[in-house]
C-alpha positions as CSV (number, residue, x, y, z in Angstrom):
1,M,98.4,96.5,88.6
2,L,98.4,95.7,84.8
3,T,97.5,99.4,84.1
4,L,100.2,100.6,86.4
5,A,102.7,98.4,84.7
6,R,101.6,99.6,81.2
7,W,102.1,103.2,82.4
8,R,105.6,102.5,83.7
9,I,106.6,100.7,80.6
10,T,105.2,103.5,78.4
11,D,107.2,106.0,80.6
12,Q,110.4,104.1,80.0
13,F,109.7,104.2,76.2
14,R,109.2,107.9,76.4
15,K,112.4,108.5,78.3
16,R,114.4,106.4,75.8
17,Q,112.8,107.9,72.7
18,S,111.9,111.4,73.8
19,E,111.8,112.8,70.2
20,E,109.4,110.1,68.9
21,S,105.8,109.9,70.0
22,I,104.7,106.5,71.3
23,D,101.4,105.1,70.3
24,L,100.2,103.0,73.2
25,E,98.1,100.9,70.8
26,A,101.2,99.9,68.8
27,T,103.3,98.9,71.8
28,S,103.9,95.3,72.5
29,I,102.2,95.6,75.9
30,E,98.8,95.6,74.2
31,Q,99.5,92.2,72.6
32,P,97.6,89.2,73.9
33,W,100.8,87.4,74.9
34,F,101.6,90.2,77.3
35,A,98.4,89.7,79.3
36,E,98.8,86.0,79.2
37,T,102.4,86.2,80.4
38,W,101.5,88.8,83.1
39,N,98.7,86.5,84.4
40,L,100.9,83.4,84.4
41,E,103.6,85.3,86.3
42,W,101.1,86.7,88.8
43,E,99.6,83.2,89.5
44,T,103.1,81.8,89.9
45,H,104.0,84.5,92.4
46,L,100.7,84.2,94.2
47,L,101.2,80.4,94.7
48,T,104.8,80.7,95.7
49,A,104.1,83.4,98.3
50,S,101.1,81.5,99.6
51,L,103.0,78.2,99.9
52,E,105.8,79.9,101.8
53,R,103.3,81.3,104.3
54,L,101.6,77.9,104.5
55,K,104.9,76.3,105.2
56,Q,105.5,78.7,108.1
57,K,102.1,78.0,109.6
58,T,102.0,74.3,109.5
59,N,103.8,71.1,110.6
60,L,106.7,70.6,108.3
61,A,105.9,66.9,107.8
62,Q,102.4,67.6,106.7
63,F,103.5,70.4,104.4
64,Q,106.0,68.0,102.8
65,I,103.2,65.5,102.2
66,F,100.9,68.2,100.8
67,D,103.7,69.6,98.6
68,C,104.4,66.2,97.0
69,Y,100.8,65.2,96.6
70,V,99.1,68.4,95.6
71,I,101.8,70.7,94.2
72,K,104.2,68.2,92.6
73,G,101.3,65.9,91.5
74,W,102.7,62.6,92.9
75,S,100.2,59.8,93.4
76,A,99.1,59.2,97.0
77,Q,100.8,55.8,96.9
78,K,104.1,57.3,95.8
79,V,104.0,60.0,98.5
80,A,103.2,57.3,101.1
81,K,106.0,55.1,100.0
82,E,108.6,57.9,99.6
83,L,107.8,59.6,102.9
84,Q,107.0,56.5,104.8
85,V,103.5,57.4,105.8
86,S,100.1,55.9,105.3
87,V,98.0,56.7,102.3
88,G,95.4,58.0,104.7
89,S,97.9,60.5,106.1
90,V,98.4,61.8,102.5
91,Y,94.7,62.4,102.1
92,L,94.4,63.9,105.5
93,A,97.2,66.4,104.9
94,K,95.6,67.4,101.7
95,N,92.2,67.9,103.3
96,R,93.6,69.9,106.2
97,L,96.0,72.1,104.3
98,L,94.2,72.9,101.0
99,P,91.5,75.1,102.7
100,I,94.2,76.9,104.6
101,L,96.2,77.5,101.4
102,K,93.1,78.9,99.6
103,E,92.5,81.3,102.5
104,I,96.2,82.4,102.4
105,M,96.0,82.9,98.7
106,A,92.9,85.1,99.0
107,R,94.7,87.2,101.6
108,V,97.9,87.5,99.5
109,E,95.9,88.4,96.4
110,K,94.2,91.2,98.4
111,G,97.5,92.4,99.7
112,E,96.6,91.6,103.3
113,H,99.2,90.6,105.9
114,E,98.9,87.5,108.1
115,P,97.5,88.1,111.5
116,T,100.2,88.4,114.1
117,R,100.4,85.8,116.8
118,T,100.5,86.9,120.4
């Protein structure tokens, strides 16, 4: 995908500056910050898409506990107090949903669709 993005960006430069030759080595897409930004954006997108799928597949209460504890980084005690559940329920939600999230992320990264329910 990164190579495809480079080609498209280079094509845009060529369209805008048709008289000038573009040296791919000199363009900003070859800079280290570009790859870092690209990777960060990809990871964010991957997590967001995967969390949305997880939310659709699971109990909303468990997802909320998981989101607060794992994604937002709240302590188990704070989650338990705020959501009025036991600390054990917080750990249980994490242990149930984390493997499912990892599986979903692997599918999303490969571009696979979720299996349809019948």
